[in-house]
VOGU-3710 file (C-alpha; in Angstrom, 3 decimals, decimal comma):
1> mllsfrvenf> -0,864/11,714/3,133  2,044/10,796/0,933  3,722/13,366/-1,287  6,483/11,131/-2,650  8,360/7,900/-2,270  11,899/7,151/-3,528  13,716/3,869/-3,722  17,157/2,827/-5,000  19,049/-0,511/-5,413  16,098/-2,579/-4,141
11> ksfykqtell> 15,045/-5,679/-6,089  14,473/-4,481/-9,703  15,166/-0,804/-8,889  18,782/-0,096/-9,671  18,614/3,666/-10,242  16,701/5,956/-8,010  12,992/5,863/-8,833  10,324/8,199/-7,472  6,539/8,115/-7,197  5,165/11,637/-6,985
21> ltpgsprkhk> 1,614/12,426/-5,831  1,421/16,187/-6,471  -0,982/17,542/-9,119  0,386/18,498/-12,535  -1,233/20,818/-15,096  -4,655/19,123/-15,721  -7,636/21,045/-14,527  -10,142/18,282/-14,749  -11,401/16,233/-11,791  -10,612/18,767/-9,118
31> ehivkgksny> -12,387/16,490/-6,606  -9,332/14,231/-6,944  -7,133/16,830/-5,250  -6,737/17,566/-1,485  -5,995/21,193/-1,398  -3,229/22,517/0,806  -4,325/24,762/3,693  -1,428/27,197/3,344  0,091/28,624/0,157  3,367/29,144/2,044
41> kdfdllklgl> 3,894/25,755/3,680  1,435/23,311/2,217  1,262/21,259/-0,982  -1,728/20,152/-2,976  -1,892/16,299/-3,113  -3,600/13,752/-5,335  -5,962/11,226/-3,786  -5,128/8,649/-6,386  -2,137/6,998/-8,152  -2,457/4,052/-10,627
51> iyganasgks> 0,677/2,252/-11,770  0,532/0,209/-15,034  3,149/-2,040/-16,474  3,920/-5,391/-18,013  4,325/-8,489/-15,889  7,742/-8,446/-14,146  8,127/-4,785/-14,852  8,496/-3,971/-11,097  5,003/-2,821/-10,029  4,800/-5,272/-7,132
61> nlvdainfak> 8,428/-4,529/-6,279  7,450/-0,944/-5,633  4,706/-2,134/-3,243  7,313/-4,471/-1,652  9,711/-1,527/-1,178  7,060/0,536/0,599  6,124/-2,416/2,791  9,686/-3,424/3,433  10,624/0,127/4,692  7,417/0,228/6,805
71> siindvlsin> 8,234/-3,127/8,422  11,749/-1,916/9,415  10,428/1,335/10,797  7,757/-0,447/12,831  10,365/-2,915/14,087  8,441/-5,834/12,565  11,488/-6,704/10,479  14,778/-6,949/12,366  18,131/-6,145/10,756  20,130/-8,914/12,473
81> ddfviptfkl> 23,149/-11,051/11,364  20,891/-13,227/9,165  19,328/-10,184/7,475  19,652/-10,168/3,645  18,402/-7,230/1,803  17,317/-7,853/-1,761  19,592/-5,600/-3,850  19,529/-5,264/-7,639  21,025/-8,532/-8,794  21,805/-7,699/-12,475
91> dkeshkkpvl> 24,760/-5,618/-11,462  27,604/-7,488/-9,749  28,598/-4,364/-7,841  25,088/-3,572/-6,459  25,697/-5,551/-3,266  28,528/-3,119/-2,416  26,075/-0,189/-2,522  23,399/0,790/0,045  19,610/0,413/-0,415  17,791/3,693/-0,084
101> fefviksndv> 14,232/4,541/0,950  12,727/8,048/1,344  9,179/9,208/2,037  7,791/12,744/2,074  4,622/12,561/4,159  2,007/14,854/5,650  1,129/14,278/9,278  -0,840/16,704/11,475  -0,710/19,319/8,654  3,121/19,172/8,704
111> fykygfsiyh> 5,244/17,780/5,877  8,145/15,565/6,805  10,930/14,017/4,693  12,124/10,836/6,261  14,499/8,299/4,865  17,323/5,863/5,502  19,858/3,764/3,651  21,018/0,235/4,630  24,351/-1,340/3,761  24,135/-5,113/4,406
121> niiesewlyi> 22,895/-5,204/8,039  23,964/-1,693/8,992  21,974/1,597/8,871  24,396/3,709/6,911  22,371/6,895/6,967  19,091/8,315/8,248  17,401/11,686/8,113  14,267/13,542/9,167  13,367/17,063/8,001  10,386/19,362/8,157
131> vnkrtndkki> 9,597/20,319/4,558  8,044/23,679/3,592  6,849/24,697/0,146  9,078/27,805/-0,269  11,645/27,667/2,451  14,631/25,426/3,206  14,030/22,181/4,930  14,387/22,141/8,707  16,572/19,397/10,116  15,146/17,279/12,938
141> ftresgrfdv> 18,085/14,905/12,988  20,590/13,257/10,647  22,787/10,247/10,805  25,707/9,460/8,526  28,189/6,581/9,003  27,576/6,483/12,694  27,708/10,225/13,281  24,558/11,909/14,531  23,289/15,503/14,536  20,538/15,670/17,089
151> sflkenatdg> 20,919/19,313/18,188  17,291/20,180/17,371  16,002/17,228/19,418  18,291/18,148/22,355  17,032/21,671/22,399  13,387/20,579/22,295  13,514/17,759/24,863  13,042/17,818/28,559  16,221/15,737/28,969  18,633/16,751/26,131
161> kfveflaigc> 21,458/14,667/27,569  19,468/11,468/27,240  18,779/12,264/23,561  22,539/12,597/23,104  23,212/9,274/24,930  20,568/7,571/22,799  22,362/8,760/19,604  25,698/7,634/20,855  24,378/4,275/21,942  21,944/3,653/18,982
171> pknklfltef> 22,726/0,190/17,553  24,107/0,098/14,053  21,268/-2,098/12,902  18,450/-0,038/14,456  16,720/3,114/13,176  17,120/6,069/15,400  13,504/7,113/14,752  12,243/3,683/16,036  14,600/3,699/19,014  13,474/7,194/19,979
181> firnldnthi> 9,804/6,293/19,809  10,090/2,891/21,527  11,851/4,502/24,482  8,887/6,876/24,799  10,961/10,057/24,594  8,928/13,194/24,151  9,049/14,785/20,729  5,976/15,709/18,687  7,698/15,321/15,271  9,059/11,813/16,057
191> krvfhwfkni> 5,660/10,716/17,305  3,825/12,082/14,244  6,167/10,328/11,795  6,230/7,004/13,602  2,421/7,156/13,960  2,061/7,740/10,223  3,999/4,556/9,373  2,327/2,457/11,972  -1,311/3,565/11,616  -1,799/5,599/8,410
201> ltviypdsiy> 0,216/3,627/5,826  -1,584/0,337/4,893  -0,355/-2,113/2,341  -2,780/-4,596/0,854  -1,587/-7,499/-1,348  -3,848/-9,751/-3,536  -3,869/-12,424/-0,815  -4,140/-9,995/2,135  -6,931/-10,883/4,548  -8,370/-7,886/6,347
211> piqlelkrde> -9,376/-8,810/9,940  -12,913/-7,392/9,601  -14,493/-9,731/12,155  -14,181/-7,423/15,177  -15,381/-4,351/13,283  -18,503/-6,123/12,013  -19,515/-6,791/15,623  -19,996/-3,081/15,950  -23,414/-2,002/14,678  -22,256/1,348/13,169
221> fkkkfmsiln> -19,441/-0,245/11,222  -21,719/-3,124/10,057  -24,358/-0,701/8,897  -21,788/1,251/6,810  -20,283/-1,939/5,469  -23,656/-3,303/4,311  -24,722/-0,045/2,657  -21,496/-0,122/0,598  -21,674/-3,891/-0,100  -25,144/-3,459/-1,551
231> lfdtgiktid> -23,641/-1,077/-4,178  -21,600/-3,953/-5,536  -24,626/-6,162/-6,254  -23,360/-9,296/-4,509  -26,867/-10,560/-3,682  -26,036/-10,614/0,048  -29,017/-9,427/2,057  -27,371/-9,477/5,435  -24,272/-10,749/7,322  -24,171/-12,270/10,722
241> ykqieeekyt> -22,180/-14,508/13,082  -22,985/-18,111/13,974  -21,690/-19,809/17,093  -19,414/-22,821/16,559  -17,312/-25,167/18,686  -14,222/-23,266/19,775  -12,195/-26,413/20,317  -11,859/-26,903/16,547  -9,756/-23,734/16,193  -6,334/-22,908/17,600
251> deksdrvkik> -5,639/-19,654/19,288  -2,938/-18,192/17,016  -3,606/-14,422/17,036  -3,328/-12,126/20,013  -6,457/-10,245/19,012  -8,395/-13,579/18,916  -9,304/-13,174/15,258  -8,999/-16,619/13,637  -8,477/-17,287/9,958  -8,626/-20,853/8,795
261> lldknrtsrk> -7,328/-21,879/5,397  -9,525/-24,732/4,226  -7,896/-25,645/1,068  -4,131/-24,946/0,894  -3,520/-26,888/-2,261  -5,610/-24,639/-4,492  -3,691/-21,849/-6,124  -6,666/-20,228/-7,863  -8,107/-18,968/-4,640  -7,925/-19,390/-0,856
271> liekiiited> -11,121/-20,570/0,716  -11,331/-18,996/4,105  -13,582/-18,866/7,103  -13,645/-15,657/9,140  -13,667/-16,778/12,781  -13,843/-14,581/15,860  -13,232/-15,732/19,405  -14,650/-13,528/22,209  -15,220/-13,948/25,891  -18,497/-13,596/27,795
281> ehsnkiaekl> -18,916/-12,005/31,254  -17,725/-15,244/32,828  -14,539/-15,345/30,784  -15,829/-18,260/28,748  -14,574/-18,312/25,221  -17,182/-18,037/22,435  -16,322/-18,964/18,846  -18,311/-17,540/16,027  -17,940/-17,570/12,241  -19,048/-15,043/9,696
291> itrkeslnse> -22,031/-16,126/7,525  -24,050/-14,394/4,795  -27,764/-14,582/4,067  -29,479/-14,277/0,647  -33,124/-14,215/-0,286  -34,438/-17,390/-1,975  -37,128/-17,662/-4,718  -39,675/-18,154/-1,968  -38,506/-14,968/-0,177  -36,825/-16,965/2,563
301> diefefnees> -33,367/-16,060/4,007  -30,867/-18,732/2,994  -27,634/-19,072/5,005  -24,283/-19,343/3,197  -20,873/-20,153/4,576  -18,445/-17,294/3,884  -16,201/-19,692/1,867  -19,122/-20,349/-0,399  -19,019/-16,780/-1,626  -17,209/-15,991/-4,876
311> dgtqrlfdli> -13,633/-14,843/-5,043  -14,808/-11,361/-5,928  -17,145/-11,148/-2,959  -14,421/-12,372/-0,583  -12,086/-9,758/-2,042  -14,652/-7,013/-1,417  -14,826/-7,931/2,247  -11,128/-7,114/2,411  -11,341/-3,900/0,358  -14,570/-2,236/1,619
321> palilsnlte> -12,959/-1,343/4,971  -10,674/1,023/3,006  -13,725/2,893/1,782  -15,125/3,247/5,306  -11,857/4,240/6,979  -11,058/6,760/4,204  -14,129/8,695/5,213  -13,489/8,480/8,976  -9,853/9,252/9,198  -6,640/9,818/7,133
331> kvfvideier> -5,307/6,721/5,510  -2,891/5,873/2,699  -3,769/2,572/1,074  -1,265/0,849/-1,226  -3,056/-2,010/-2,988  -1,224/-4,441/-5,280  -3,337/-5,750/-8,217  -6,541/-4,004/-7,275  -8,413/-5,882/-10,083  -7,653/-9,328/-8,649
341> slhpaltslf> -10,954/-11,311/-8,717  -13,005/-8,148/-9,397  -15,071/-7,366/-12,490  -13,836/-4,223/-14,292  -17,038/-2,363/-13,393  -16,531/-3,164/-9,705  -12,967/-1,966/-9,812  -14,096/1,328/-11,359  -16,858/1,630/-8,784  -14,398/1,009/-5,953
351> ielfikfsks> -12,156/3,860/-7,151  -15,101/6,125/-7,737  -16,411/5,575/-4,182  -13,003/6,117/-2,740  -12,689/9,521/-4,416  -16,174/10,500/-3,117  -15,687/9,158/0,446  -12,107/10,313/1,003  -11,472/13,496/2,862  -7,696/13,317/3,216
361> sqliltthel> -6,887/9,739/2,297  -5,081/8,265/-0,706  -5,250/5,213/-2,857  -2,093/3,930/-4,635  -2,779/1,006/-6,948  -0,951/-1,350/-9,264  -3,147/-2,688/-12,048  -3,575/-4,136/-15,478  -7,152/-2,972/-15,822  -7,200/-1,137/-19,143
371> nlldldflrr> -10,843/0,127/-18,737  -9,553/2,611/-16,155  -7,423/4,334/-18,788  -9,918/7,030/-19,461  -9,391/10,785/-19,042  -13,089/11,178/-18,321  -12,432/9,071/-15,274  -8,901/9,839/-14,233  -6,351/12,727/-14,454  -3,171/12,423/-16,466
381> deiwfmekdk> -1,030/13,004/-13,401  -2,687/10,055/-11,613  -1,510/7,489/-14,221  2,015/6,056/-14,053  3,825/3,430/-16,079  6,535/0,989/-14,975  9,001/-0,347/-17,528  12,374/-2,002/-17,419  15,292/-0,441/-19,305  18,022/-2,290/-21,257
391> igssqlysle> 19,867/-3,405/-18,072  16,654/-4,692/-16,505  16,178/-1,802/-14,011  12,562/-0,677/-13,310  11,749/2,855/-14,283  8,644/4,743/-13,254  7,201/7,642/-15,260  3,957/9,601/-15,486  1,481/9,989/-18,296  1,797/13,690/-17,565
401> efkprfdkdi> 5,235/13,588/-19,284  3,472/12,804/-22,629  0,871/15,566/-22,417  -1,841/13,741/-24,467  -4,903/15,587/-25,507  -7,963/15,279/-23,302  -9,874/13,764/-26,146  -7,197/11,216/-26,956  -7,998/7,457/-26,540  -5,462/6,680/-23,731
411> kksyllgrfg> -6,325/2,983/-23,688  -5,672/2,530/-27,402  -2,465/4,586/-27,309  -1,178/2,508/-24,380  -1,938/-0,774/-26,202  -0,090/0,485/-29,263  2,982/1,051/-26,992  3,032/4,867/-27,297  3,552/5,211/-23,519  5,605/2,041/-22,918
421> gipfrhnvef> 4,929/-0,104/-19,979  3,410/-3,037/-21,961  4,805/-6,554/-22,756  6,883/-6,745/-25,875  4,996/-8,703/-28,480  7,260/-10,807/-30,747  6,454/-11,262/-34,409  3,946/-14,107/-34,680  5,081/-14,985/-38,241  8,554/-15,659/-36,766
431> yndllenten> 7,135/-18,340/-34,502  5,083/-19,851/-37,371  8,323/-20,172/-39,403  10,134/-21,583/-36,350  7,368/-24,175/-35,875  7,395/-25,219/-39,512  11,160/-25,677/-39,452  10,917/-27,763/-36,287  8,217/-30,001/-37,824  10,430/-30,465/-41,021
441> d> 13,338/-31,497/-38,862
//
């Protein structure tokens, strides 16, 4: 789980900004909290965090910051000579300052604080600590301007000398955490943290396509998927696969899951086919595409291509796996624009189901969906606002800071600008006068 995330000097974030997922004072909706197991070491954590804000306020940039850091940690994004990190452009001096990312996470019932800063294409600093609730943080390793402190790792490794050599030889453009894990060195804390970023943290963008094809071939997953899909009233009776000619599709993905964009010129939505390539017992490739079936007026099953389904239904196929996985294992889903292509009622239902299904998983959302602003549905400490200050720097703050009454109309107060985080509406009469003057000229 995620306790907090901090970012500084990245895209629209000039000053240090923090998202915090610990409960505040509200006592309502206790089911939204994952209770800590130990009063001494553990923290209570929220299952949910919603971020509101005007267009261009920085909501998506926060998601980008999380995904950017994850990509570097997982060695998906290489810091090479051509690497350009998007610093805050509205300050001419920002390119001379490092970009900072820091996560406080929970992995295997232990809280870790891991972060790093980058200056151009060099890792300037890096740190990993064990965090306790009432005691000082315990250092696992630190790195500052090329100097390492790996004394804890040396003492707890079978080959302490190799750990020291790794620190000395760690490239300036590589994270020590990643290098340590890739070289398969034995340390429980490093493995837990790396595993969290690789397997627990999942970022979903509006155009993300979840590779659901392989999971739906498993009967148990398909059964759970259909039971949830039926709650969203899509009209789909069943889903299946239909064999097609494999030669029409190129083998682009190592896991053999094929996604074909059928209409690249349309910006309103992407029509897709979900294709899966498998092999039979004779190593012959078999291509199949996902289809849906609905009941006709004559009670017959009518077959539909997946790309014939609505935008909202296609979006559900990419979101429902989050509900299934949140019940089976620990996950942290960061979803940008959750309401994209979804009816407000379906967005609310998705969140409601996540809270019910989740055991130790979290959902962090950016949204414009005003119908969610209801204290009968959410807690104050789950609602955040993003707003740019006078210099154009994104600032994040919680509704908890305003302490509104439980019976207060949060939606109305937000639209009136009492919490900020909304587009500035210029005076309409000014534009009418301007239009008249233009016509007179």
